[in-house]
PyMOL Python script that loads the backbone (N, CA, C, O; Angstrom):
from pymol import cmd

cmd.read_pdbstr("""\
ATOM      1  N   MET A   1      -4.686 185.845 -49.116  1.00  0.00           N
ATOM      2  CA  MET A   1      -4.644 185.320 -50.407  1.00  0.00           C
ATOM      3  C   MET A   1      -5.355 185.381 -51.589  1.00  0.00           C
ATOM      4  O   MET A   1      -6.550 185.672 -51.546  1.00  0.00           O
ATOM      5  N   GLU A   2      -4.925 185.202 -52.409  1.00  0.00           N
ATOM      6  CA  GLU A   2      -5.648 185.325 -53.764  1.00  0.00           C
ATOM      7  C   GLU A   2      -6.821 184.188 -54.059  1.00  0.00           C
ATOM      8  O   GLU A   2      -6.581 183.072 -53.597  1.00  0.00           O
ATOM      9  N   LYS A   3      -7.652 184.304 -54.542  1.00  0.00           N
ATOM     10  CA  LYS A   3      -8.407 183.007 -55.155  1.00  0.00           C
ATOM     11  C   LYS A   3      -8.308 182.648 -56.577  1.00  0.00           C
ATOM     12  O   LYS A   3      -8.501 183.381 -57.546  1.00  0.00           O
ATOM     13  N   MET A   4      -7.956 181.324 -56.550  1.00  0.00           N
ATOM     14  CA  MET A   4      -7.791 181.139 -58.024  1.00  0.00           C
ATOM     15  C   MET A   4      -9.011 181.404 -58.985  1.00  0.00           C
ATOM     16  O   MET A   4     -10.194 181.408 -58.644  1.00  0.00           O
ATOM     17  N   LYS A   5      -8.633 181.570 -59.932  1.00  0.00           N
ATOM     18  CA  LYS A   5      -9.750 181.604 -61.007  1.00  0.00           C
ATOM     19  C   LYS A   5      -9.992 180.705 -61.795  1.00  0.00           C
ATOM     20  O   LYS A   5      -9.103 180.590 -62.639  1.00  0.00           O
ATOM     21  N   ARG A   6     -11.549 179.379 -61.985  1.00  0.00           N
ATOM     22  CA  ARG A   6     -11.782 178.643 -62.225  1.00  0.00           C
ATOM     23  C   ARG A   6     -11.890 179.109 -63.819  1.00  0.00           C
ATOM     24  O   ARG A   6     -12.641 180.045 -64.094  1.00  0.00           O
ATOM     25  N   VAL A   7     -11.179 178.489 -64.796  1.00  0.00           N
ATOM     26  CA  VAL A   7     -11.583 178.520 -66.264  1.00  0.00           C
ATOM     27  C   VAL A   7     -12.250 177.636 -66.649  1.00  0.00           C
ATOM     28  O   VAL A   7     -11.788 176.531 -66.362  1.00  0.00           O
ATOM     29  N   LYS A   8     -13.324 177.630 -67.285  1.00  0.00           N
ATOM     30  CA  LYS A   8     -14.041 176.268 -68.081  1.00  0.00           C
ATOM     31  C   LYS A   8     -13.336 176.328 -69.401  1.00  0.00           C
ATOM     32  O   LYS A   8     -12.763 177.233 -70.008  1.00  0.00           O
ATOM     33  N   ASN A   9     -13.620 174.779 -69.700  1.00  0.00           N
ATOM     34  CA  ASN A   9     -13.195 174.662 -71.255  1.00  0.00           C
ATOM     35  C   ASN A   9     -14.327 174.657 -71.881  1.00  0.00           C
ATOM     36  O   ASN A   9     -15.398 174.200 -71.483  1.00  0.00           O
ATOM     37  N   VAL A  10     -14.033 175.287 -73.093  1.00  0.00           N
ATOM     38  CA  VAL A  10     -15.113 175.526 -74.243  1.00  0.00           C
ATOM     39  C   VAL A  10     -15.248 174.307 -75.025  1.00  0.00           C
ATOM     40  O   VAL A  10     -14.688 174.341 -76.120  1.00  0.00           O
ATOM     41  N   GLU A  11     -15.783 173.374 -74.754  1.00  0.00           N
ATOM     42  CA  GLU A  11     -16.061 171.813 -75.450  1.00  0.00           C
ATOM     43  C   GLU A  11     -16.533 171.831 -76.690  1.00  0.00           C
ATOM     44  O   GLU A  11     -17.422 171.013 -76.925  1.00  0.00           O
ATOM     45  N   ILE A  12     -16.095 172.731 -77.801  1.00  0.00           N
ATOM     46  CA  ILE A  12     -16.527 172.763 -79.354  1.00  0.00           C
ATOM     47  C   ILE A  12     -14.563 172.370 -79.903  1.00  0.00           C
ATOM     48  O   ILE A  12     -13.499 172.385 -79.283  1.00  0.00           O
ATOM     49  N   CYS A  13     -14.882 172.119 -81.076  1.00  0.00           N
ATOM     50  CA  CYS A  13     -13.827 172.036 -81.714  1.00  0.00           C
ATOM     51  C   CYS A  13     -13.427 173.278 -82.571  1.00  0.00           C
ATOM     52  O   CYS A  13     -14.193 173.772 -83.398  1.00  0.00           O
ATOM     53  N   ASN A  14     -12.124 173.765 -82.304  1.00  0.00           N
ATOM     54  CA  ASN A  14     -11.783 175.022 -82.755  1.00  0.00           C
ATOM     55  C   ASN A  14     -11.451 175.016 -84.191  1.00  0.00           C
ATOM     56  O   ASN A  14     -10.715 175.946 -84.523  1.00  0.00           O
ATOM     57  N   GLU A  15     -11.850 174.105 -85.245  1.00  0.00           N
ATOM     58  CA  GLU A  15     -11.726 174.037 -86.544  1.00  0.00           C
ATOM     59  C   GLU A  15     -13.148 173.965 -87.047  1.00  0.00           C
ATOM     60  O   GLU A  15     -13.513 174.821 -87.853  1.00  0.00           O
ATOM     61  N   CYS A  16     -14.041 172.964 -86.620  1.00  0.00           N
ATOM     62  CA  CYS A  16     -15.711 173.107 -87.020  1.00  0.00           C
ATOM     63  C   CYS A  16     -16.427 173.398 -86.488  1.00  0.00           C
ATOM     64  O   CYS A  16     -17.558 173.343 -86.970  1.00  0.00           O
ATOM     65  N   GLY A  17     -16.240 173.870 -85.217  1.00  0.00           N
ATOM     66  CA  GLY A  17     -16.987 174.269 -84.377  1.00  0.00           C
ATOM     67  C   GLY A  17     -17.815 173.448 -83.845  1.00  0.00           C
ATOM     68  O   GLY A  17     -18.401 173.992 -82.908  1.00  0.00           O
ATOM     69  N   ARG A  18     -18.208 172.130 -84.056  1.00  0.00           N
ATOM     70  CA  ARG A  18     -19.029 170.585 -83.317  1.00  0.00           C
ATOM     71  C   ARG A  18     -18.833 171.139 -81.805  1.00  0.00           C
ATOM     72  O   ARG A  18     -18.132 172.088 -81.454  1.00  0.00           O
ATOM     73  N   SER A  19     -19.477 170.465 -81.167  1.00  0.00           N
ATOM     74  CA  SER A  19     -19.819 169.746 -79.596  1.00  0.00           C
ATOM     75  C   SER A  19     -18.689 168.656 -79.482  1.00  0.00           C
ATOM     76  O   SER A  19     -19.024 167.643 -80.096  1.00  0.00           O
ATOM     77  N   VAL A  20     -17.691 168.571 -78.999  1.00  0.00           N
ATOM     78  CA  VAL A  20     -17.020 167.680 -78.225  1.00  0.00           C
ATOM     79  C   VAL A  20     -17.347 167.284 -76.959  1.00  0.00           C
ATOM     80  O   VAL A  20     -16.540 166.508 -76.448  1.00  0.00           O
ATOM     81  N   SER A  21     -18.530 167.669 -76.145  1.00  0.00           N
ATOM     82  CA  SER A  21     -18.854 167.378 -74.948  1.00  0.00           C
ATOM     83  C   SER A  21     -19.207 165.741 -75.002  1.00  0.00           C
ATOM     84  O   SER A  21     -19.285 164.964 -75.953  1.00  0.00           O
ATOM     85  N   TRP A  22     -19.403 165.546 -73.427  1.00  0.00           N
ATOM     86  CA  TRP A  22     -19.842 164.178 -73.237  1.00  0.00           C
ATOM     87  C   TRP A  22     -21.784 164.128 -73.826  1.00  0.00           C
ATOM     88  O   TRP A  22     -22.880 164.675 -73.706  1.00  0.00           O
ATOM     89  N   GLY A  23     -21.131 163.171 -74.395  1.00  0.00           N
ATOM     90  CA  GLY A  23     -22.829 162.749 -75.581  1.00  0.00           C
ATOM     91  C   GLY A  23     -22.988 163.053 -76.754  1.00  0.00           C
ATOM     92  O   GLY A  23     -24.055 162.940 -77.358  1.00  0.00           O
ATOM     93  N   SER A  24     -21.699 163.574 -77.323  1.00  0.00           N
ATOM     94  CA  SER A  24     -21.833 164.685 -78.511  1.00  0.00           C
ATOM     95  C   SER A  24     -21.597 163.456 -79.784  1.00  0.00           C
ATOM     96  O   SER A  24     -21.948 163.556 -80.960  1.00  0.00           O
ATOM     97  N   GLY A  25     -20.846 162.220 -79.076  1.00  0.00           N
ATOM     98  CA  GLY A  25     -20.339 160.989 -80.323  1.00  0.00           C
ATOM     99  C   GLY A  25     -18.917 161.529 -80.526  1.00  0.00           C
ATOM    100  O   GLY A  25     -18.340 160.671 -81.195  1.00  0.00           O
ATOM    101  N   LEU A  26     -18.094 162.524 -80.272  1.00  0.00           N
ATOM    102  CA  LEU A  26     -16.870 163.327 -80.574  1.00  0.00           C
ATOM    103  C   LEU A  26     -15.972 162.875 -79.336  1.00  0.00           C
ATOM    104  O   LEU A  26     -14.850 162.403 -79.520  1.00  0.00           O
ATOM    105  N   PHE A  27     -16.561 163.056 -77.973  1.00  0.00           N
ATOM    106  CA  PHE A  27     -16.071 162.841 -76.511  1.00  0.00           C
ATOM    107  C   PHE A  27     -14.940 162.371 -76.644  1.00  0.00           C
ATOM    108  O   PHE A  27     -13.914 163.046 -76.730  1.00  0.00           O
ATOM    109  N   VAL A  28     -15.004 161.242 -76.675  1.00  0.00           N
ATOM    110  CA  VAL A  28     -14.052 160.081 -76.568  1.00  0.00           C
ATOM    111  C   VAL A  28     -12.581 160.537 -77.340  1.00  0.00           C
ATOM    112  O   VAL A  28     -11.586 160.825 -76.675  1.00  0.00           O
ATOM    113  N   ASN A  29     -12.592 160.556 -78.703  1.00  0.00           N
ATOM    114  CA  ASN A  29     -11.571 160.993 -79.452  1.00  0.00           C
ATOM    115  C   ASN A  29     -11.199 162.672 -79.890  1.00  0.00           C
ATOM    116  O   ASN A  29     -10.738 162.934 -81.000  1.00  0.00           O
ATOM    117  N   ARG A  30     -11.442 163.614 -78.968  1.00  0.00           N
ATOM    118  CA  ARG A  30     -11.054 165.091 -79.013  1.00  0.00           C
ATOM    119  C   ARG A  30      -9.853 164.834 -78.553  1.00  0.00           C
ATOM    120  O   ARG A  30      -9.497 163.840 -77.919  1.00  0.00           O
ATOM    121  N   VAL A  31      -9.060 165.992 -78.972  1.00  0.00           N
ATOM    122  CA  VAL A  31      -7.610 166.297 -78.749  1.00  0.00           C
ATOM    123  C   VAL A  31      -7.645 167.624 -77.973  1.00  0.00           C
ATOM    124  O   VAL A  31      -8.358 168.490 -78.480  1.00  0.00           O
ATOM    125  N   ILE A  32      -7.063 167.911 -76.937  1.00  0.00           N
ATOM    126  CA  ILE A  32      -7.333 169.152 -76.360  1.00  0.00           C
ATOM    127  C   ILE A  32      -6.045 169.942 -77.380  1.00  0.00           C
ATOM    128  O   ILE A  32      -5.246 169.376 -78.127  1.00  0.00           O
ATOM    129  N   ASP A  33      -6.185 171.387 -77.101  1.00  0.00           N
ATOM    130  CA  ASP A  33      -5.623 172.044 -78.178  1.00  0.00           C
ATOM    131  C   ASP A  33      -4.690 173.028 -76.940  1.00  0.00           C
ATOM    132  O   ASP A  33      -5.301 173.828 -76.232  1.00  0.00           O
ATOM    133  N   LEU A  34      -3.679 172.903 -76.853  1.00  0.00           N
ATOM    134  CA  LEU A  34      -2.695 173.670 -75.766  1.00  0.00           C
ATOM    135  C   LEU A  34      -2.809 174.969 -76.191  1.00  0.00           C
ATOM    136  O   LEU A  34      -2.895 175.624 -75.153  1.00  0.00           O
ATOM    137  N   ASP A  35      -2.859 175.728 -77.152  1.00  0.00           N
ATOM    138  CA  ASP A  35      -2.230 176.957 -77.235  1.00  0.00           C
ATOM    139  C   ASP A  35      -3.912 177.495 -76.645  1.00  0.00           C
ATOM    140  O   ASP A  35      -4.999 176.920 -76.598  1.00  0.00           O
ATOM    141  N   ASN A  36      -3.401 178.986 -76.225  1.00  0.00           N
ATOM    142  CA  ASN A  36      -4.262 180.031 -75.571  1.00  0.00           C
ATOM    143  C   ASN A  36      -5.471 180.424 -76.842  1.00  0.00           C
ATOM    144  O   ASN A  36      -5.194 179.934 -77.936  1.00  0.00           O
ATOM    145  N   TRP A  37      -6.873 181.326 -76.774  1.00  0.00           N
ATOM    146  CA  TRP A  37      -7.539 181.396 -77.434  1.00  0.00           C
ATOM    147  C   TRP A  37      -6.598 182.594 -78.418  1.00  0.00           C
ATOM    148  O   TRP A  37      -6.563 182.564 -79.648  1.00  0.00           O
ATOM    149  N   LYS A  38      -6.098 183.301 -77.818  1.00  0.00           N
ATOM    150  CA  LYS A  38      -5.279 184.621 -78.342  1.00  0.00           C
ATOM    151  C   LYS A  38      -4.372 183.956 -79.763  1.00  0.00           C
ATOM    152  O   LYS A  38      -4.463 184.440 -80.892  1.00  0.00           O
ATOM    153  N   THR A  39      -3.673 182.986 -79.469  1.00  0.00           N
ATOM    154  CA  THR A  39      -2.624 182.411 -80.218  1.00  0.00           C
ATOM    155  C   THR A  39      -3.459 181.815 -81.158  1.00  0.00           C
ATOM    156  O   THR A  39      -3.181 182.052 -82.334  1.00  0.00           O
ATOM    157  N   ARG A  40      -4.775 180.830 -80.841  1.00  0.00           N
ATOM    158  CA  ARG A  40      -5.613 180.556 -81.835  1.00  0.00           C
ATOM    159  C   ARG A  40      -6.459 181.277 -82.887  1.00  0.00           C
ATOM    160  O   ARG A  40      -7.159 180.827 -83.795  1.00  0.00           O
ATOM    161  N   LYS A  41      -6.288 182.073 -82.640  1.00  0.00           N
ATOM    162  CA  LYS A  41      -6.968 183.610 -83.293  1.00  0.00           C
ATOM    163  C   LYS A  41      -5.979 183.884 -84.263  1.00  0.00           C
ATOM    164  O   LYS A  41      -6.103 184.097 -85.469  1.00  0.00           O
ATOM    165  N   ALA A  42      -4.532 183.827 -83.224  1.00  0.00           N
ATOM    166  CA  ALA A  42      -3.437 184.684 -84.502  1.00  0.00           C
ATOM    167  C   ALA A  42      -3.443 183.403 -85.321  1.00  0.00           C
ATOM    168  O   ALA A  42      -2.916 183.513 -86.428  1.00  0.00           O
ATOM    169  N   ASN A  43      -3.728 182.707 -85.134  1.00  0.00           N
ATOM    170  CA  ASN A  43      -3.323 181.278 -86.461  1.00  0.00           C
ATOM    171  C   ASN A  43      -4.221 181.032 -86.974  1.00  0.00           C
ATOM    172  O   ASN A  43      -4.203 179.937 -87.536  1.00  0.00           O
ATOM    173  N   GLY A  44      -5.394 181.796 -87.079  1.00  0.00           N
ATOM    174  CA  GLY A  44      -6.747 181.759 -88.105  1.00  0.00           C
ATOM    175  C   GLY A  44      -7.458 181.016 -87.860  1.00  0.00           C
ATOM    176  O   GLY A  44      -8.348 180.893 -88.702  1.00  0.00           O
ATOM    177  N   LYS A  45      -7.538 180.114 -86.663  1.00  0.00           N
ATOM    178  CA  LYS A  45      -8.979 179.248 -86.232  1.00  0.00           C
ATOM    179  C   LYS A  45      -9.873 179.867 -86.482  1.00  0.00           C
ATOM    180  O   LYS A  45      -9.879 181.087 -86.313  1.00  0.00           O
ATOM    181  N   PRO A  46     -10.829 179.231 -86.932  1.00  0.00           N
ATOM    182  CA  PRO A  46     -12.603 179.476 -87.321  1.00  0.00           C
ATOM    183  C   PRO A  46     -13.231 179.541 -85.991  1.00  0.00           C
ATOM    184  O   PRO A  46     -14.284 180.178 -86.017  1.00  0.00           O
ATOM    185  N   PHE A  47     -12.857 179.007 -84.666  1.00  0.00           N
ATOM    186  CA  PHE A  47     -13.791 178.843 -84.006  1.00  0.00           C
ATOM    187  C   PHE A  47     -12.576 178.683 -82.400  1.00  0.00           C
ATOM    188  O   PHE A  47     -12.502 177.821 -81.524  1.00  0.00           O
ATOM    189  N   PRO A  48     -11.733 180.088 -82.670  1.00  0.00           N
ATOM    190  CA  PRO A  48     -10.630 179.876 -81.571  1.00  0.00           C
ATOM    191  C   PRO A  48     -11.210 179.748 -80.382  1.00  0.00           C
ATOM    192  O   PRO A  48     -10.668 178.723 -79.968  1.00  0.00           O
ATOM    193  N   LYS A  49     -12.142 180.189 -79.333  1.00  0.00           N
ATOM    194  CA  LYS A  49     -12.358 179.951 -78.249  1.00  0.00           C
ATOM    195  C   LYS A  49     -12.780 178.344 -78.264  1.00  0.00           C
ATOM    196  O   LYS A  49     -13.422 177.978 -77.279  1.00  0.00           O
ATOM    197  N   GLY A  50     -12.549 177.559 -79.062  1.00  0.00           N
ATOM    198  CA  GLY A  50     -12.824 176.339 -78.762  1.00  0.00           C
ATOM    199  C   GLY A  50     -11.364 175.400 -78.197  1.00  0.00           C
ATOM    200  O   GLY A  50     -10.401 175.464 -78.960  1.00  0.00           O
ATOM    201  N   ASP A  51     -11.225 174.728 -77.174  1.00  0.00           N
ATOM    202  CA  ASP A  51     -10.516 173.994 -76.559  1.00  0.00           C
ATOM    203  C   ASP A  51      -9.759 172.682 -77.077  1.00  0.00           C
ATOM    204  O   ASP A  51      -8.910 172.002 -76.499  1.00  0.00           O
ATOM    205  N   TYR A  52     -10.498 172.496 -78.719  1.00  0.00           N
ATOM    206  CA  TYR A  52     -10.289 171.008 -78.499  1.00  0.00           C
ATOM    207  C   TYR A  52     -10.242 170.742 -80.164  1.00  0.00           C
ATOM    208  O   TYR A  52     -10.757 171.592 -80.890  1.00  0.00           O
ATOM    209  N   ILE A  53      -9.746 169.793 -80.632  1.00  0.00           N
ATOM    210  CA  ILE A  53      -9.817 169.782 -81.933  1.00  0.00           C
ATOM    211  C   ILE A  53     -10.829 168.128 -82.275  1.00  0.00           C
ATOM    212  O   ILE A  53     -10.464 167.001 -81.943  1.00  0.00           O
ATOM    213  N   CYS A  54     -11.588 168.342 -82.708  1.00  0.00           N
ATOM    214  CA  CYS A  54     -12.473 167.015 -82.843  1.00  0.00           C
ATOM    215  C   CYS A  54     -11.702 165.560 -83.756  1.00  0.00           C
ATOM    216  O   CYS A  54     -10.802 165.924 -84.513  1.00  0.00           O
ATOM    217  N   ARG A  55     -11.864 164.640 -83.749  1.00  0.00           N
ATOM    218  CA  ARG A  55     -10.681 163.429 -84.614  1.00  0.00           C
ATOM    219  C   ARG A  55     -10.836 164.015 -85.720  1.00  0.00           C
ATOM    220  O   ARG A  55      -9.900 164.686 -86.154  1.00  0.00           O
ATOM    221  N   GLU A  56     -12.224 163.896 -86.557  1.00  0.00           N
ATOM    222  CA  GLU A  56     -12.280 164.299 -87.936  1.00  0.00           C
ATOM    223  C   GLU A  56     -11.391 165.162 -88.975  1.00  0.00           C
ATOM    224  O   GLU A  56     -10.867 164.951 -90.069  1.00  0.00           O
ATOM    225  N   CYS A  57     -11.528 166.611 -87.761  1.00  0.00           N
ATOM    226  CA  CYS A  57     -10.457 167.546 -88.396  1.00  0.00           C
ATOM    227  C   CYS A  57      -9.034 166.991 -87.734  1.00  0.00           C
ATOM    228  O   CYS A  57      -7.941 167.206 -88.259  1.00  0.00           O
ATOM    229  N   ASP A  58      -9.157 166.487 -86.903  1.00  0.00           N
ATOM    230  CA  ASP A  58      -7.428 166.008 -86.854  1.00  0.00           C
ATOM    231  C   ASP A  58      -7.081 165.516 -87.743  1.00  0.00           C
ATOM    232  O   ASP A  58      -6.016 165.916 -88.215  1.00  0.00           O
ATOM    233  N   GLU A  59      -7.831 164.363 -88.438  1.00  0.00           N
ATOM    234  CA  GLU A  59      -7.291 163.337 -89.590  1.00  0.00           C
ATOM    235  C   GLU A  59      -7.148 164.441 -90.544  1.00  0.00           C
ATOM    236  O   GLU A  59      -6.043 164.473 -91.086  1.00  0.00           O
ATOM    237  N   LYS A  60      -7.874 165.241 -90.848  1.00  0.00           N
ATOM    238  CA  LYS A  60      -7.910 166.319 -92.102  1.00  0.00           C
ATOM    239  C   LYS A  60      -6.681 167.022 -91.635  1.00  0.00           C
ATOM    240  O   LYS A  60      -5.948 166.784 -92.595  1.00  0.00           O
ATOM    241  N   ILE A  61      -6.027 167.662 -90.887  1.00  0.00           N
ATOM    242  CA  ILE A  61      -4.981 168.436 -91.001  1.00  0.00           C
ATOM    243  C   ILE A  61      -3.749 167.655 -90.553  1.00  0.00           C
ATOM    244  O   ILE A  61      -2.640 167.897 -91.029  1.00  0.00           O
ATOM    245  N   PHE A  62      -3.957 166.729 -89.646  1.00  0.00           N
ATOM    246  CA  PHE A  62      -2.405 165.929 -89.641  1.00  0.00           C
ATOM    247  C   PHE A  62      -2.539 164.422 -89.860  1.00  0.00           C
ATOM    248  O   PHE A  62      -1.811 163.560 -89.368  1.00  0.00           O
ATOM    249  N   GLY A  63      -3.531 164.247 -90.633  1.00  0.00           N
ATOM    250  CA  GLY A  63      -3.388 163.048 -91.346  1.00  0.00           C
ATOM    251  C   GLY A  63      -3.452 161.725 -90.492  1.00  0.00           C
ATOM    252  O   GLY A  63      -3.250 160.673 -91.098  1.00  0.00           O
ATOM    253  N   ASN A  64      -3.699 161.683 -89.217  1.00  0.00           N
ATOM    254  CA  ASN A  64      -3.354 160.724 -88.090  1.00  0.00           C
ATOM    255  C   ASN A  64      -4.564 159.971 -88.447  1.00  0.00           C
ATOM    256  O   ASN A  64      -5.679 160.460 -88.268  1.00  0.00           O
ATOM    257  N   LYS A  65      -4.354 158.564 -89.044  1.00  0.00           N
ATOM    258  CA  LYS A  65      -5.489 157.608 -89.077  1.00  0.00           C
ATOM    259  C   LYS A  65      -4.593 156.246 -88.514  1.00  0.00           C
ATOM    260  O   LYS A  65      -3.409 155.927 -88.617  1.00  0.00           O
ATOM    261  N   ASP A  66      -5.853 155.587 -87.834  1.00  0.00           N
ATOM    262  CA  ASP A  66      -5.512 154.383 -87.272  1.00  0.00           C
ATOM    263  C   ASP A  66      -5.402 153.132 -87.897  1.00  0.00           C
ATOM    264  O   ASP A  66      -5.275 152.070 -87.289  1.00  0.00           O
ATOM    265  N   ASP A  67      -5.470 153.317 -89.608  1.00  0.00           N
ATOM    266  CA  ASP A  67      -5.424 152.148 -90.414  1.00  0.00           C
ATOM    267  C   ASP A  67      -4.000 151.372 -90.234  1.00  0.00           C
ATOM    268  O   ASP A  67      -3.779 150.334 -90.859  1.00  0.00           O
TER     269      ASP A  67
END
""", "prot")
cmd.dss("prot")
cmd.show_as("cartoon", "prot")
cmd.util.cbc("prot")
cmd.orient("prot")
Protein backbone atom coordinates (compact mmCIF):
# COMPACT_ATOMS: atom_id res chain seq x y z
CA MET A 1 0.00 0.00 0.00
CA GLU A 2 1.38 3.41 -0.96
CA LYS A 3 1.88 6.04 1.66
CA MET A 4 0.13 9.31 1.02
CA LYS A 5 2.52 12.19 0.61
CA ARG A 6 1.70 15.13 2.83
CA VAL A 7 2.01 18.46 1.11
CA LYS A 8 2.59 21.47 3.30
CA ASN A 9 1.11 24.74 2.10
CA VAL A 10 3.56 27.57 1.59
CA GLU A 11 1.94 30.34 3.62
CA ILE A 12 3.00 33.37 1.58
CA CYS A 13 1.11 35.58 -0.85
CA ASN A 14 2.00 34.60 -4.40
CA GLU A 15 1.66 38.25 -5.49
CA CYS A 16 3.67 40.20 -2.89
CA GLY A 17 5.57 37.44 -1.06
CA ARG A 18 4.48 38.51 2.44
CA SER A 19 3.68 35.90 5.06
CA VAL A 20 0.00 35.06 5.52
CA SER A 21 0.66 32.58 8.34
CA TRP A 22 -0.89 32.67 11.80
CA GLY A 23 0.20 35.81 13.63
CA SER A 24 1.14 37.76 10.49
CA GLY A 25 -1.94 39.98 10.55
CA LEU A 26 -2.89 38.69 7.10
CA PHE A 27 -4.01 35.17 8.13
CA VAL A 28 -7.75 35.81 8.55
CA ASN A 29 -8.45 37.33 5.15
CA ARG A 30 -6.10 35.28 3.00
CA VAL A 31 -7.54 33.55 -0.07
CA ILE A 32 -6.27 30.16 -1.14
CA ASP A 33 -5.03 29.95 -4.73
CA LEU A 34 -6.14 26.59 -6.10
CA ASP A 35 -3.70 26.63 -9.03
CA ASN A 36 -0.58 24.51 -8.63
CA TRP A 37 2.84 26.18 -8.62
CA LYS A 38 3.53 25.29 -12.27
CA THR A 39 0.35 27.07 -13.38
CA ARG A 40 1.14 30.08 -11.17
CA LYS A 41 4.65 30.22 -12.65
CA ALA A 42 3.26 30.02 -16.19
CA ASN A 43 0.86 32.86 -15.33
CA GLY A 44 3.79 35.05 -14.24
CA LYS A 45 3.16 35.15 -10.49
CA PRO A 46 6.17 36.77 -8.78
CA PHE A 47 6.11 34.20 -5.92
CA PRO A 48 4.61 31.08 -7.57
CA LYS A 49 5.29 28.77 -4.63
CA GLY A 50 2.94 30.81 -2.42
CA ASP A 51 -0.37 29.02 -1.97
CA TYR A 52 -2.39 32.11 -0.98
CA ILE A 53 -3.24 35.67 -1.99
CA CYS A 54 -3.38 38.28 0.79
CA ARG A 55 -6.42 40.53 1.06
CA GLU A 56 -4.56 43.62 -0.10
CA CYS A 57 -3.37 41.95 -3.32
CA ASP A 58 -6.80 40.40 -3.83
CA GLU A 59 -8.34 43.89 -3.69
CA LYS A 60 -5.75 45.27 -6.14
CA ILE A 61 -6.23 42.43 -8.63
CA PHE A 62 -9.93 41.72 -8.41
CA GLY A 63 -11.31 44.91 -6.87
CA ASN A 64 -13.02 42.99 -4.06
CA LYS A 65 -13.88 45.59 -1.45
CA ASP A 66 -16.30 45.12 1.41
CA ASP A 67 -17.38 48.80 1.34
